[in-house]
N, C-alpha and C positions, 0 to 999 in steps of 0.2 A: 555808221551812217551808210546807208545804201542808196545810190542814185542810179536809176535805170536809164540805160541808153536805148533809144528807139531805133533799133537796127533796121527795121522795115522801112522807116522814113528815110533813113540815110541811104539805104540801097536804092529806093526810088529816085532820090535826087542824083545819086550817081548814074543810074540808067538814063535819066533826062540829059546828063551832061555828056553821054556818049560812051559809057562804060557798058560791057556786056553784062548780062544778068549774073553770070558766074564771078565776073570781076567785082561787080557791085556788092555781092553778097560776101565775098572774101574780104573786101575792103571794109565793110561794116563790121565783120567779126573781129578783124584786126584792130579797128578803132575801139571796139567794146573791150577787147582783152587788154589793150594799152591803158585804157581809162580805169579799168578795174585794178591793174597794177598800181597805177598812180594813187588811186583813192585808198588802196590798202595801206599805203605808206603815210597817210595823213592821220594826225591825231584828232580825236573827237574832243568835245568839251568835257565829257566824262573821263576821258584819258587824262586830259590836262588837270582836272580837279584832283585826281589821285596822285599826280607827280608832286614831289617836294620841290619847293623853291630854293634858291640859294640862301635866303634868309632863314628858311626852315632848317637847312642843313647847318648853317653857322650856329643857330640857336642849339641845335642838337649836339653839335660838337662842343659848345660851351658847357652845356649841362653835362656831357660825358667828362669833360675836363674837371668840372666841379666835383662830380661824383668820384672821379679818380683821385683828386686831391683829398677829399674827405675820407675815402678808404685808406689812402696812404697815411693820413694823420691818425685814423683810428688804429691802424697797424702799428705805428710808432708809439702810440699811447699804450697799446697793449703790450709791446715789447718792453717799454720802460716799466709798466706795472709787473710784468713777468720778472723782470730783473730785480725790482724791489722786493717782490714775493720770494724770489730765490734767495736774496741776501737775507731777508727777514727769516726765512726758514733755516738758512745756515746759521744765523745767529741764535735762533731759538733752539736748534739742535746742540749748539756748543754750550748754551746756557743749561740745557737739560742734562747734558753729559757731565758738566761741572756739578750740578746739583745731585746727580746720581752718584758722583764720586764722594761728595760730602756725605751723602746719606749712607753710603757704603762704609765710609770711615767711622761715622757716628754709630752705625750699627755694630761694627766691630769692637769699638770702645765699650758700647753698652753690653755686648755679649761677654767681653772680658770682665767687666765689672760684675755682671751677674754670676758668672763662673767663680769669681773670687768670693762673692757673697754666699753662694751655695756651699763653697768649700768651708767658709767660716761657720755657717749653720750646721754643716755635717760635723765639724770638729766640736762645736758646742753640744750637739746632740750625742756624740760619742762620749763626751765628758759626763752628760747627765745620765746616759745609760750605764756607764761604769759606776757612777754614784748610786744609781738605783739598784745595781747588782750588789754593791757593797752593803747597802741598807737591807736588801733582801736576805743576803747571807747572814748578816747580823741578827735579824729577826728569826730566821730558821735556826741558827745556833742557839739563840736565846730560848726559842720554843723547845728545842730538843733538850737543852739544859734544864729548863723548867720541868718538862716531862720527866726527865731522869730523876730530878729531885723529888717530884711527886711520886714516882714509882719507888724510889728508894724509901721514901717516907712511908708509903703504903706497905712496902715489904717489912719495914721495921715495925710498924704498927701491927701487922698481922703476926709477925713473929712473936711479939709480946703477948699477943692475945692467945697464942698457942702455948705459952709457957705457964707452967702452973705456979 
């Protein structure tokens, strides 16, 4: 807000009161400067509209307190959830380790059982192979014997046919 001071009118009034022209001008400029300094310190309606009131500040402080409490509660809830998750994860890991141990033991037992079964199969197969070998030898010997008998019979028959 600017209010102009009529320095010319003031100087005229001071001259009429007996001041010299230089004194009147100097005095009017001093009054103008003093008034400008005073007016620069005053708040305008626009300045006052921008300023926050005590109730505004109290409301803002209350809102900040509520926000702070809400954030603190959220952090506490997150910490509790994190603790539950950590405990749950630790329990899950322990359960997985136990299950893994049981699986490893079961696999070891199964492997031992399979090894025993394979050994039994191998022994039965060896017995059957030996029986097959014996049968093959028996057939080969029989075939050789039969061939020998046929050859002897052929030789005897041929020798009789060459005898007069």
